[in-house]
Every structure is written in C-alpha cells, then in structure tokens.
PDBQT receptor file of N, H, CA, C and O in Angstrom, charges set to zero:
ATOM      1  N   MET A   1     266.216 297.587-123.855  1.00  0.00    +0.000 N 
ATOM      2  CA  MET A   1     264.913 297.568-123.236  1.00  0.00    +0.000 C 
ATOM      3  C   MET A   1     264.724 296.246-122.517  1.00  0.00    +0.000 C 
ATOM      4  O   MET A   1     264.927 295.176-123.090  1.00  0.00    +0.000 OA
ATOM      5  N   GLY A   2     264.338 296.335-121.274  1.00  0.00    +0.000 N 
ATOM      6  H   GLY A   2     264.173 297.204-120.809  1.00  0.00    +0.000 HD
ATOM      7  CA  GLY A   2     264.127 295.141-120.479  1.00  0.00    +0.000 C 
ATOM      8  C   GLY A   2     262.674 294.736-120.437  1.00  0.00    +0.000 C 
ATOM      9  O   GLY A   2     261.860 295.129-121.274  1.00  0.00    +0.000 OA
ATOM     10  N   ARG A   3     262.385 293.954-119.457  1.00  0.00    +0.000 N 
ATOM     11  H   ARG A   3     263.046 293.635-118.778  1.00  0.00    +0.000 HD
ATOM     12  CA  ARG A   3     261.023 293.481-119.271  1.00  0.00    +0.000 C 
ATOM     13  C   ARG A   3     260.144 294.578-118.713  1.00  0.00    +0.000 C 
ATOM     14  O   ARG A   3     260.628 295.531-118.102  1.00  0.00    +0.000 OA
ATOM     15  N   LEU A   4     258.850 294.435-118.927  1.00  0.00    +0.000 N 
ATOM     16  H   LEU A   4     258.457 293.660-119.423  1.00  0.00    +0.000 HD
ATOM     17  CA  LEU A   4     257.898 295.381-118.367  1.00  0.00    +0.000 C 
ATOM     18  C   LEU A   4     257.595 294.984-116.925  1.00  0.00    +0.000 C 
ATOM     19  O   LEU A   4     257.280 293.830-116.634  1.00  0.00    +0.000 OA
ATOM     20  N   GLY A   5     257.697 295.948-116.047  1.00  0.00    +0.000 N 
ATOM     21  H   GLY A   5     257.953 296.885-116.283  1.00  0.00    +0.000 HD
ATOM     22  CA  GLY A   5     257.373 295.710-114.650  1.00  0.00    +0.000 C 
ATOM     23  C   GLY A   5     255.915 296.014-114.383  1.00  0.00    +0.000 C 
ATOM     24  O   GLY A   5     255.176 296.413-115.283  1.00  0.00    +0.000 OA
ATOM     25  N   VAL A   6     255.512 295.826-113.160  1.00  0.00    +0.000 N 
ATOM     26  H   VAL A   6     256.112 295.501-112.429  1.00  0.00    +0.000 HD
ATOM     27  CA  VAL A   6     254.129 296.063-112.759  1.00  0.00    +0.000 C 
ATOM     28  C   VAL A   6     253.767 297.532-112.944  1.00  0.00    +0.000 C 
ATOM     29  O   VAL A   6     252.673 297.847-113.413  1.00  0.00    +0.000 OA
ATOM     30  N   THR A   7     254.668 298.422-112.582  1.00  0.00    +0.000 N 
ATOM     31  H   THR A   7     255.557 298.166-112.201  1.00  0.00    +0.000 HD
ATOM     32  CA  THR A   7     254.399 299.853-112.691  1.00  0.00    +0.000 C 
ATOM     33  C   THR A   7     254.177 300.258-114.147  1.00  0.00    +0.000 C 
ATOM     34  O   THR A   7     253.256 301.019-114.443  1.00  0.00    +0.000 OA
ATOM     35  N   GLU A   8     255.005 299.761-115.046  1.00  0.00    +0.000 N 
ATOM     36  H   GLU A   8     255.753 299.143-114.805  1.00  0.00    +0.000 HD
ATOM     37  CA  GLU A   8     254.866 300.103-116.457  1.00  0.00    +0.000 C 
ATOM     38  C   GLU A   8     253.553 299.593-117.029  1.00  0.00    +0.000 C 
ATOM     39  O   GLU A   8     252.886 300.291-117.792  1.00  0.00    +0.000 OA
ATOM     40  N   ILE A   9     253.188 298.372-116.656  1.00  0.00    +0.000 N 
ATOM     41  H   ILE A   9     253.730 297.805-116.037  1.00  0.00    +0.000 HD
ATOM     42  CA  ILE A   9     251.928 297.805-117.133  1.00  0.00    +0.000 C 
ATOM     43  C   ILE A   9     250.742 298.618-116.618  1.00  0.00    +0.000 C 
ATOM     44  O   ILE A   9     249.799 298.872-117.367  1.00  0.00    +0.000 OA
ATOM     45  N   LEU A  10     250.778 299.025-115.357  1.00  0.00    +0.000 N 
ATOM     46  H   LEU A  10     251.544 298.819-114.749  1.00  0.00    +0.000 HD
ATOM     47  CA  LEU A  10     249.694 299.836-114.805  1.00  0.00    +0.000 C 
ATOM     48  C   LEU A  10     249.587 301.189-115.506  1.00  0.00    +0.000 C 
ATOM     49  O   LEU A  10     248.481 301.670-115.752  1.00  0.00    +0.000 OA
ATOM     50  N   VAL A  11     250.711 301.798-115.826  1.00  0.00    +0.000 N 
ATOM     51  H   VAL A  11     251.610 301.407-115.626  1.00  0.00    +0.000 HD
ATOM     52  CA  VAL A  11     250.700 303.076-116.540  1.00  0.00    +0.000 C 
ATOM     53  C   VAL A  11     250.097 302.896-117.929  1.00  0.00    +0.000 C 
ATOM     54  O   VAL A  11     249.283 303.712-118.364  1.00  0.00    +0.000 OA
ATOM     55  N   ILE A  12     250.489 301.839-118.622  1.00  0.00    +0.000 N 
ATOM     56  H   ILE A  12     251.150 301.177-118.269  1.00  0.00    +0.000 HD
ATOM     57  CA  ILE A  12     249.942 301.570-119.957  1.00  0.00    +0.000 C 
ATOM     58  C   ILE A  12     248.438 301.338-119.882  1.00  0.00    +0.000 C 
ATOM     59  O   ILE A  12     247.691 301.875-120.700  1.00  0.00    +0.000 OA
ATOM     60  N   LEU A  13     247.985 300.555-118.921  1.00  0.00    +0.000 N 
ATOM     61  H   LEU A  13     248.591 300.119-118.256  1.00  0.00    +0.000 HD
ATOM     62  CA  LEU A  13     246.554 300.307-118.758  1.00  0.00    +0.000 C 
ATOM     63  C   LEU A  13     245.790 301.583-118.435  1.00  0.00    +0.000 C 
ATOM     64  O   LEU A  13     244.678 301.778-118.924  1.00  0.00    +0.000 OA
ATOM     65  N   ALA A  14     246.369 302.443-117.625  1.00  0.00    +0.000 N 
ATOM     66  H   ALA A  14     247.273 302.284-117.228  1.00  0.00    +0.000 HD
ATOM     67  CA  ALA A  14     245.719 303.709-117.294  1.00  0.00    +0.000 C 
ATOM     68  C   ALA A  14     245.587 304.601-118.528  1.00  0.00    +0.000 C 
ATOM     69  O   ALA A  14     244.560 305.254-118.714  1.00  0.00    +0.000 OA
ATOM     70  N   ILE A  15     246.608 304.630-119.361  1.00  0.00    +0.000 N 
ATOM     71  H   ILE A  15     247.442 304.100-119.209  1.00  0.00    +0.000 HD
ATOM     72  CA  ILE A  15     246.557 305.430-120.585  1.00  0.00    +0.000 C 
ATOM     73  C   ILE A  15     245.499 304.879-121.535  1.00  0.00    +0.000 C 
ATOM     74  O   ILE A  15     244.743 305.645-122.133  1.00  0.00    +0.000 OA
ATOM     75  N   VAL A  16     245.442 303.564-121.677  1.00  0.00    +0.000 N 
ATOM     76  H   VAL A  16     246.056 302.942-121.191  1.00  0.00    +0.000 HD
ATOM     77  CA  VAL A  16     244.434 302.949-122.539  1.00  0.00    +0.000 C 
ATOM     78  C   VAL A  16     243.035 303.254-122.015  1.00  0.00    +0.000 C 
ATOM     79  O   VAL A  16     242.130 303.549-122.796  1.00  0.00    +0.000 OA
ATOM     80  N   LEU A  17     242.855 303.186-120.722  1.00  0.00    +0.000 N 
ATOM     81  H   LEU A  17     243.590 302.946-120.087  1.00  0.00    +0.000 HD
ATOM     82  CA  LEU A  17     241.553 303.488-120.119  1.00  0.00    +0.000 C 
ATOM     83  C   LEU A  17     241.164 304.937-120.368  1.00  0.00    +0.000 C 
ATOM     84  O   LEU A  17     240.002 305.223-120.659  1.00  0.00    +0.000 OA
ATOM     85  N   LEU A  18     242.103 305.840-120.261  1.00  0.00    +0.000 N 
ATOM     86  H   LEU A  18     243.047 305.608-120.024  1.00  0.00    +0.000 HD
ATOM     87  CA  LEU A  18     241.823 307.254-120.516  1.00  0.00    +0.000 C 
ATOM     88  C   LEU A  18     241.497 307.520-121.986  1.00  0.00    +0.000 C 
ATOM     89  O   LEU A  18     240.617 308.323-122.297  1.00  0.00    +0.000 OA
ATOM     90  N   LEU A  19     242.203 306.847-122.880  1.00  0.00    +0.000 N 
ATOM     91  H   LEU A  19     242.918 306.195-122.628  1.00  0.00    +0.000 HD
ATOM     92  CA  LEU A  19     241.994 307.079-124.310  1.00  0.00    +0.000 C 
ATOM     93  C   LEU A  19     240.662 306.512-124.804  1.00  0.00    +0.000 C 
ATOM     94  O   LEU A  19     239.949 307.173-125.559  1.00  0.00    +0.000 OA
ATOM     95  N   PHE A  20     240.326 305.305-124.385  1.00  0.00    +0.000 N 
ATOM     96  H   PHE A  20     240.905 304.767-123.771  1.00  0.00    +0.000 HD
ATOM     97  CA  PHE A  20     239.172 304.621-124.946  1.00  0.00    +0.000 C 
ATOM     98  C   PHE A  20     237.951 304.620-124.039  1.00  0.00    +0.000 C 
ATOM     99  O   PHE A  20     236.834 304.436-124.522  1.00  0.00    +0.000 OA
ATOM    100  N   GLY A  21     238.129 304.816-122.767  1.00  0.00    +0.000 N 
ATOM    101  H   GLY A  21     239.036 304.965-122.374  1.00  0.00    +0.000 HD
ATOM    102  CA  GLY A  21     237.000 304.770-121.850  1.00  0.00    +0.000 C 
ATOM    103  C   GLY A  21     236.664 303.342-121.455  1.00  0.00    +0.000 C 
ATOM    104  O   GLY A  21     237.073 302.386-122.114  1.00  0.00    +0.000 OA
ATOM    105  N   GLY A  22     235.925 303.216-120.384  1.00  0.00    +0.000 N 
ATOM    106  H   GLY A  22     235.593 303.992-119.848  1.00  0.00    +0.000 HD
ATOM    107  CA  GLY A  22     235.608 301.897-119.841  1.00  0.00    +0.000 C 
ATOM    108  C   GLY A  22     234.676 301.077-120.694  1.00  0.00    +0.000 C 
ATOM    109  O   GLY A  22     234.732 299.848-120.660  1.00  0.00    +0.000 OA
ATOM    110  N   LYS A  23     233.816 301.726-121.460  1.00  0.00    +0.000 N 
ATOM    111  H   LYS A  23     233.770 302.725-121.488  1.00  0.00    +0.000 HD
ATOM    112  CA  LYS A  23     232.832 300.983-122.237  1.00  0.00    +0.000 C 
ATOM    113  C   LYS A  23     233.409 300.406-123.521  1.00  0.00    +0.000 C 
ATOM    114  O   LYS A  23     232.900 299.406-124.026  1.00  0.00    +0.000 OA
ATOM    115  N   LYS A  24     234.439 301.001-124.048  1.00  0.00    +0.000 N 
ATOM    116  H   LYS A  24     234.853 301.813-123.637  1.00  0.00    +0.000 HD
ATOM    117  CA  LYS A  24     235.019 300.547-125.321  1.00  0.00    +0.000 C 
ATOM    118  C   LYS A  24     236.015 299.399-125.152  1.00  0.00    +0.000 C 
ATOM    119  O   LYS A  24     236.261 298.656-126.102  1.00  0.00    +0.000 OA
ATOM    120  N   ILE A  25     236.580 299.247-123.978  1.00  0.00    +0.000 N 
ATOM    121  H   ILE A  25     236.380 299.851-123.206  1.00  0.00    +0.000 HD
ATOM    122  CA  ILE A  25     237.633 298.245-123.784  1.00  0.00    +0.000 C 
ATOM    123  C   ILE A  25     237.137 296.816-124.034  1.00  0.00    +0.000 C 
ATOM    124  O   ILE A  25     237.837 296.055-124.701  1.00  0.00    +0.000 OA
ATOM    125  N   PRO A  26     235.943 296.411-123.523  1.00  0.00    +0.000 N 
ATOM    126  CA  PRO A  26     235.487 295.045-123.855  1.00  0.00    +0.000 C 
ATOM    127  C   PRO A  26     235.306 294.821-125.348  1.00  0.00    +0.000 C 
ATOM    128  O   PRO A  26     235.581 293.730-125.848  1.00  0.00    +0.000 OA
ATOM    129  N   GLU A  27     234.846 295.842-126.066  1.00  0.00    +0.000 N 
ATOM    130  H   GLU A  27     234.622 296.728-125.660  1.00  0.00    +0.000 HD
ATOM    131  CA  GLU A  27     234.702 295.715-127.512  1.00  0.00    +0.000 C 
ATOM    132  C   GLU A  27     236.063 295.542-128.184  1.00  0.00    +0.000 C 
ATOM    133  O   GLU A  27     236.209 294.739-129.106  1.00  0.00    +0.000 OA
ATOM    134  N   LEU A  28     237.050 296.295-127.721  1.00  0.00    +0.000 N 
ATOM    135  H   LEU A  28     236.932 296.947-126.972  1.00  0.00    +0.000 HD
ATOM    136  CA  LEU A  28     238.398 296.178-128.286  1.00  0.00    +0.000 C 
ATOM    137  C   LEU A  28     238.990 294.793-128.027  1.00  0.00    +0.000 C 
ATOM    138  O   LEU A  28     239.622 294.209-128.907  1.00  0.00    +0.000 OA
ATOM    139  N   MET A  29     238.784 294.272-126.822  1.00  0.00    +0.000 N 
ATOM    140  H   MET A  29     238.271 294.747-126.107  1.00  0.00    +0.000 HD
ATOM    141  CA  MET A  29     239.319 292.951-126.485  1.00  0.00    +0.000 C 
ATOM    142  C   MET A  29     238.620 291.860-127.294  1.00  0.00    +0.000 C 
ATOM    143  O   MET A  29     239.255 290.890-127.707  1.00  0.00    +0.000 OA
ATOM    144  N   LYS A  30     237.318 292.015-127.519  1.00  0.00    +0.000 N 
ATOM    145  H   LYS A  30     236.802 292.803-127.183  1.00  0.00    +0.000 HD
ATOM    146  CA  LYS A  30     236.584 291.046-128.328  1.00  0.00    +0.000 C 
ATOM    147  C   LYS A  30     237.119 291.038-129.753  1.00  0.00    +0.000 C 
ATOM    148  O   LYS A  30     237.314 289.973-130.340  1.00  0.00    +0.000 OA
ATOM    149  N   GLY A  31     237.354 292.208-130.304  1.00  0.00    +0.000 N 
ATOM    150  H   GLY A  31     237.196 293.073-129.827  1.00  0.00    +0.000 HD
ATOM    151  CA  GLY A  31     237.914 292.310-131.650  1.00  0.00    +0.000 C 
ATOM    152  C   GLY A  31     239.312 291.729-131.733  1.00  0.00    +0.000 C 
ATOM    153  O   GLY A  31     239.656 291.053-132.702  1.00  0.00    +0.000 OA
ATOM    154  N   LEU A  32     240.106 291.992-130.726  1.00  0.00    +0.000 N 
ATOM    155  H   LEU A  32     239.827 292.541-129.938  1.00  0.00    +0.000 HD
ATOM    156  CA  LEU A  32     241.465 291.446-130.689  1.00  0.00    +0.000 C 
ATOM    157  C   LEU A  32     241.432 289.922-130.605  1.00  0.00    +0.000 C 
ATOM    158  O   LEU A  32     242.198 289.243-131.288  1.00  0.00    +0.000 OA
ATOM    159  N   GLY A  33     240.551 289.391-129.774  1.00  0.00    +0.000 N 
ATOM    160  H   GLY A  33     239.928 289.943-129.220  1.00  0.00    +0.000 HD
ATOM    161  CA  GLY A  33     240.433 287.937-129.630  1.00  0.00    +0.000 C 
ATOM    162  C   GLY A  33     239.989 287.263-130.920  1.00  0.00    +0.000 C 
ATOM    163  O   GLY A  33     240.519 286.218-131.296  1.00  0.00    +0.000 OA
ATOM    164  N   SER A  34     239.017 287.863-131.594  1.00  0.00    +0.000 N 
ATOM    165  H   SER A  34     238.587 288.713-131.288  1.00  0.00    +0.000 HD
ATOM    166  CA  SER A  34     238.551 287.264-132.847  1.00  0.00    +0.000 C 
ATOM    167  C   SER A  34     239.634 287.359-133.923  1.00  0.00    +0.000 C 
ATOM    168  O   SER A  34     239.752 286.462-134.757  1.00  0.00    +0.000 OA
ATOM    169  N   GLY A  35     240.414 288.419-133.912  1.00  0.00    +0.000 N 
ATOM    170  H   GLY A  35     240.317 289.148-133.234  1.00  0.00    +0.000 HD
ATOM    171  CA  GLY A  35     241.512 288.540-134.865  1.00  0.00    +0.000 C 
ATOM    172  C   GLY A  35     242.578 287.484-134.644  1.00  0.00    +0.000 C 
ATOM    173  O   GLY A  35     243.093 286.903-135.599  1.00  0.00    +0.000 OA
ATOM    174  N   ILE A  36     242.906 287.236-133.392  1.00  0.00    +0.000 N 
ATOM    175  H   ILE A  36     242.487 287.708-132.617  1.00  0.00    +0.000 HD
ATOM    176  CA  ILE A  36     243.895 286.202-133.074  1.00  0.00    +0.000 C 
ATOM    177  C   ILE A  36     243.370 284.825-133.463  1.00  0.00    +0.000 C 
ATOM    178  O   ILE A  36     244.118 283.988-133.968  1.00  0.00    +0.000 OA
ATOM    179  N   LYS A  37     242.073 284.594-133.226  1.00  0.00    +0.000 N 
ATOM    180  H   LYS A  37     241.465 285.274-132.816  1.00  0.00    +0.000 HD
ATOM    181  CA  LYS A  37     241.466 283.305-133.581  1.00  0.00    +0.000 C 
ATOM    182  C   LYS A  37     241.524 283.083-135.090  1.00  0.00    +0.000 C 
ATOM    183  O   LYS A  37     241.862 281.988-135.539  1.00  0.00    +0.000 OA
ATOM    184  N   GLU A  38     241.201 284.099-135.870  1.00  0.00    +0.000 N 
ATOM    185  H   GLU A  38     240.926 284.989-135.506  1.00  0.00    +0.000 HD
ATOM    186  CA  GLU A  38     241.265 283.987-137.326  1.00  0.00    +0.000 C 
ATOM    187  C   GLU A  38     242.698 283.750-137.792  1.00  0.00    +0.000 C 
ATOM    188  O   GLU A  38     242.928 282.968-138.715  1.00  0.00    +0.000 OA
ATOM    189  N   PHE A  39     243.657 284.416-137.164  1.00  0.00    +0.000 N 
ATOM    190  H   PHE A  39     243.470 285.051-136.415  1.00  0.00    +0.000 HD
ATOM    191  CA  PHE A  39     245.064 284.220-137.526  1.00  0.00    +0.000 C 
ATOM    192  C   PHE A  39     245.493 282.787-137.260  1.00  0.00    +0.000 C 
ATOM    193  O   PHE A  39     246.176 282.184-138.088  1.00  0.00    +0.000 OA
ATOM    194  N   LYS A  40     245.102 282.230-136.113  1.00  0.00    +0.000 N 
ATOM    195  H   LYS A  40     244.547 282.720-135.440  1.00  0.00    +0.000 HD
ATOM    196  CA  LYS A  40     245.467 280.849-135.784  1.00  0.00    +0.000 C 
ATOM    197  C   LYS A  40     244.834 279.872-136.768  1.00  0.00    +0.000 C 
ATOM    198  O   LYS A  40     245.476 278.909-137.189  1.00  0.00    +0.000 OA
ATOM    199  N   ASN A  41     243.573 280.117-137.137  1.00  0.00    +0.000 N 
ATOM    200  H   ASN A  41     243.052 280.899-136.795  1.00  0.00    +0.000 HD
ATOM    201  CA  ASN A  41     242.916 279.235-138.106  1.00  0.00    +0.000 C 
ATOM    202  C   ASN A  41     243.608 279.298-139.457  1.00  0.00    +0.000 C 
ATOM    203  O   ASN A  41     243.786 278.267-140.106  1.00  0.00    +0.000 OA
ATOM    204  N   ALA A  42     243.999 280.481-139.889  1.00  0.00    +0.000 N 
ATOM    205  H   ALA A  42     243.855 281.318-139.361  1.00  0.00    +0.000 HD
ATOM    206  CA  ALA A  42     244.701 280.617-141.164  1.00  0.00    +0.000 C 
ATOM    207  C   ALA A  42     246.062 279.931-141.108  1.00  0.00    +0.000 C 
ATOM    208  O   ALA A  42     246.482 279.303-142.080  1.00  0.00    +0.000 OA
ATOM    209  N   ALA A  43     246.745 280.047-139.984  1.00  0.00    +0.000 N 
ATOM    210  H   ALA A  43     246.404 280.556-139.194  1.00  0.00    +0.000 HD
ATOM    211  CA  ALA A  43     248.043 279.393-139.846  1.00  0.00    +0.000 C 
ATOM    212  C   ALA A  43     247.883 277.876-139.850  1.00  0.00    +0.000 C 
ATOM    213  O   ALA A  43     248.715 277.158-140.406  1.00  0.00    +0.000 OA
ATOM    214  N   LYS A  44     246.813 277.396-139.229  1.00  0.00    +0.000 N 
ATOM    215  H   LYS A  44     246.137 277.980-138.778  1.00  0.00    +0.000 HD
ATOM    216  CA  LYS A  44     246.570 275.955-139.197  1.00  0.00    +0.000 C 
ATOM    217  C   LYS A  44     246.265 275.439-140.602  1.00  0.00    +0.000 C 
ATOM    218  O   LYS A  44     246.724 274.360-140.977  1.00  0.00    +0.000 OA
ATOM    219  N   ASP A  45     245.496 276.199-141.379  1.00  0.00    +0.000 N 
ATOM    220  H   ASP A  45     245.124 277.076-141.074  1.00  0.00    +0.000 HD
ATOM    221  CA  ASP A  45     245.173 275.802-142.748  1.00  0.00    +0.000 C 
ATOM    222  C   ASP A  45     246.419 275.735-143.617  1.00  0.00    +0.000 C 
ATOM    223  O   ASP A  45     246.516 274.877-144.494  1.00  0.00    +0.000 OA
ATOM    224  N   ASP A  46     247.368 276.626-143.387  1.00  0.00    +0.000 N 
ATOM    225  H   ASP A  46     247.289 277.323-142.675  1.00  0.00    +0.000 HD
ATOM    226  CA  ASP A  46     248.601 276.629-144.173  1.00  0.00    +0.000 C 
ATOM    227  C   ASP A  46     249.488 275.438-143.847  1.00  0.00    +0.000 C 
ATOM    228  O   ASP A  46     250.323 275.051-144.665  1.00  0.00    +0.000 OA
ATOM    229  N   GLN A  47     249.325 274.851-142.674  1.00  0.00    +0.000 N 
ATOM    230  H   GLN A  47     248.647 275.165-142.009  1.00  0.00    +0.000 HD
ATOM    231  CA  GLN A  47     250.188 273.752-142.260  1.00  0.00    +0.000 C 
ATOM    232  C   GLN A  47     249.667 272.399-142.733  1.00  0.00    +0.000 C 
ATOM    233  O   GLN A  47     250.367 271.395-142.599  1.00  0.00    +0.000 OA
ATOM    234  N   GLN A  48     248.447 272.346-143.286  1.00  0.00    +0.000 N 
ATOM    235  H   GLN A  48     247.878 273.161-143.395  1.00  0.00    +0.000 HD
ATOM    236  CA  GLN A  48     247.920 271.077-143.767  1.00  0.00    +0.000 C 
ATOM    237  C   GLN A  48     248.735 270.614-144.975  1.00  0.00    +0.000 C 
ATOM    238  O   GLN A  48     249.187 271.431-145.777  1.00  0.00    +0.000 OA
ATOM    239  N   PRO A  49     248.917 269.297-145.099  1.00  0.00    +0.000 N 
ATOM    240  CA  PRO A  49     249.644 268.789-146.270  1.00  0.00    +0.000 C 
ATOM    241  C   PRO A  49     248.917 269.131-147.571  1.00  0.00    +0.000 C 
ATOM    242  O   PRO A  49     247.699 269.306-147.585  1.00  0.00    +0.000 OA
ATOM    243  N   ALA A  50     249.669 269.222-148.645  1.00  0.00    +0.000 N 
ATOM    244  H   ALA A  50     250.659 269.080-148.634  1.00  0.00    +0.000 HD
ATOM    245  CA  ALA A  50     249.127 269.640-149.940  1.00  0.00    +0.000 C 
ATOM    246  C   ALA A  50     248.083 268.651-150.453  1.00  0.00    +0.000 C 
ATOM    247  O   ALA A  50     247.107 269.071-151.075  1.00  0.00    +0.000 OA
ATOM    248  N   ASP A  51     248.260 267.344-150.210  1.00  0.00    +0.000 N 
ATOM    249  H   ASP A  51     249.053 267.003-149.705  1.00  0.00    +0.000 HD
ATOM    250  CA  ASP A  51     247.298 266.373-150.733  1.00  0.00    +0.000 C 
ATOM    251  C   ASP A  51     245.936 266.509-150.064  1.00  0.00    +0.000 C 
ATOM    252  O   ASP A  51     244.917 266.276-150.715  1.00  0.00    +0.000 OA
ATOM    253  N   LYS A  52     245.883 266.873-148.804  1.00  0.00    +0.000 N 
ATOM    254  H   LYS A  52     246.711 267.062-148.276  1.00  0.00    +0.000 HD
ATOM    255  CA  LYS A  52     244.603 267.077-148.138  1.00  0.00    +0.000 C 
ATOM    256  C   LYS A  52     243.908 268.313-148.683  1.00  0.00    +0.000 C 
ATOM    257  O   LYS A  52     242.687 268.316-148.837  1.00  0.00    +0.000 OA
ATOM    258  N   LYS A  53     244.671 269.370-148.980  1.00  0.00    +0.000 N 
ATOM    259  H   LYS A  53     245.663 269.368-148.854  1.00  0.00    +0.000 HD
ATOM    260  CA  LYS A  53     244.085 270.572-149.542  1.00  0.00    +0.000 C 
ATOM    261  C   LYS A  53     243.481 270.288-150.914  1.00  0.00    +0.000 C 
ATOM    262  O   LYS A  53     242.414 270.809-151.239  1.00  0.00    +0.000 OA
ATOM    263  N   GLU A  54     244.157 269.462-151.729  1.00  0.00    +0.000 N 
ATOM    264  H   GLU A  54     245.024 269.039-151.465  1.00  0.00    +0.000 HD
ATOM    265  CA  GLU A  54     243.643 269.131-153.058  1.00  0.00    +0.000 C 
ATOM    266  C   GLU A  54     242.352 268.340-152.948  1.00  0.00    +0.000 C 
ATOM    267  O   GLU A  54     241.426 268.562-153.729  1.00  0.00    +0.000 OA
ATOM    268  N   ASP A  55     242.271 267.411-151.983  1.00  0.00    +0.000 N 
ATOM    269  H   ASP A  55     243.023 267.231-151.349  1.00  0.00    +0.000 HD
ATOM    270  CA  ASP A  55     241.057 266.616-151.790  1.00  0.00    +0.000 C 
ATOM    271  C   ASP A  55     239.898 267.504-151.382  1.00  0.00    +0.000 C 
ATOM    272  O   ASP A  55     238.771 267.285-151.826  1.00  0.00    +0.000 OA
ATOM    273  N   GLU A  56     240.149 268.500-150.549  1.00  0.00    +0.000 N 
ATOM    274  H   GLU A  56     241.064 268.678-150.189  1.00  0.00    +0.000 HD
ATOM    275  CA  GLU A  56     239.097 269.384-150.084  1.00  0.00    +0.000 C 
ATOM    276  C   GLU A  56     238.580 270.267-151.230  1.00  0.00    +0.000 C 
ATOM    277  O   GLU A  56     237.390 270.581-151.281  1.00  0.00    +0.000 OA
ATOM    278  N   THR A  57     239.456 270.661-152.129  1.00  0.00    +0.000 N 
ATOM    279  H   THR A  57     240.422 270.406-152.087  1.00  0.00    +0.000 HD
ATOM    280  CA  THR A  57     239.027 271.521-153.234  1.00  0.00    +0.000 C 
ATOM    281  C   THR A  57     238.259 270.746-154.298  1.00  0.00    +0.000 C 
ATOM    282  O   THR A  57     237.448 271.336-155.012  1.00  0.00    +0.000 OA
ATOM    283  N   LYS A  58     238.491 269.439-154.425  1.00  0.00    +0.000 N 
ATOM    284  H   LYS A  58     239.149 268.959-153.845  1.00  0.00    +0.000 HD
ATOM    285  CA  LYS A  58     237.794 268.634-155.409  1.00  0.00    +0.000 C 
ATOM    286  C   LYS A  58     236.350 268.366-155.013  1.00  0.00    +0.000 C 
ATOM    287  O   LYS A  58     235.496 268.188-155.881  1.00  0.00    +0.000 OA
ATOM    288  N   GLU A  59     236.069 268.334-153.737  1.00  0.00    +0.000 N 
ATOM    289  H   GLU A  59     236.763 268.479-153.032  1.00  0.00    +0.000 HD
ATOM    290  CA  GLU A  59     234.724 267.983-153.257  1.00  0.00    +0.000 C 
ATOM    291  C   GLU A  59     233.725 269.041-153.548  1.00  0.00    +0.000 C 
ATOM    292  O   GLU A  59     232.552 268.893-153.207  1.00  0.00    +0.000 OA
TER     293      GLU A  59
C-alpha cells in the first residue's frame, strides 16, 4: 500500500460526508480534537520524572 493521493482522499471525504451528513462533521472533529488533546496531556504526565510526581501527590 502506497501513499494516499488526492483522488483517494476526496473519495474518503465524500463517503464520510454521505455517512454522517454536513451537520455532524464539525461535532466529530471537535470530539477527535479533544481526544487527541487528552492523549497528549496524558503522555506528557507520564514523561514527568518520578520525584515531581511524588511532590505533587504529597501536596
């Protein structure tokens, strides 16, 4: 499988538009964006050193 070309992307977008309709797409994108934001925050929290996490839990 190679890269997606312009034609393939347009076909995928057309199918998504047909399945969900024009009004639902902004809601789906908002949900997707908030999910990605939460994932990044969780990943950032996991990367903090252990001593900082212990200090935060003691407070």
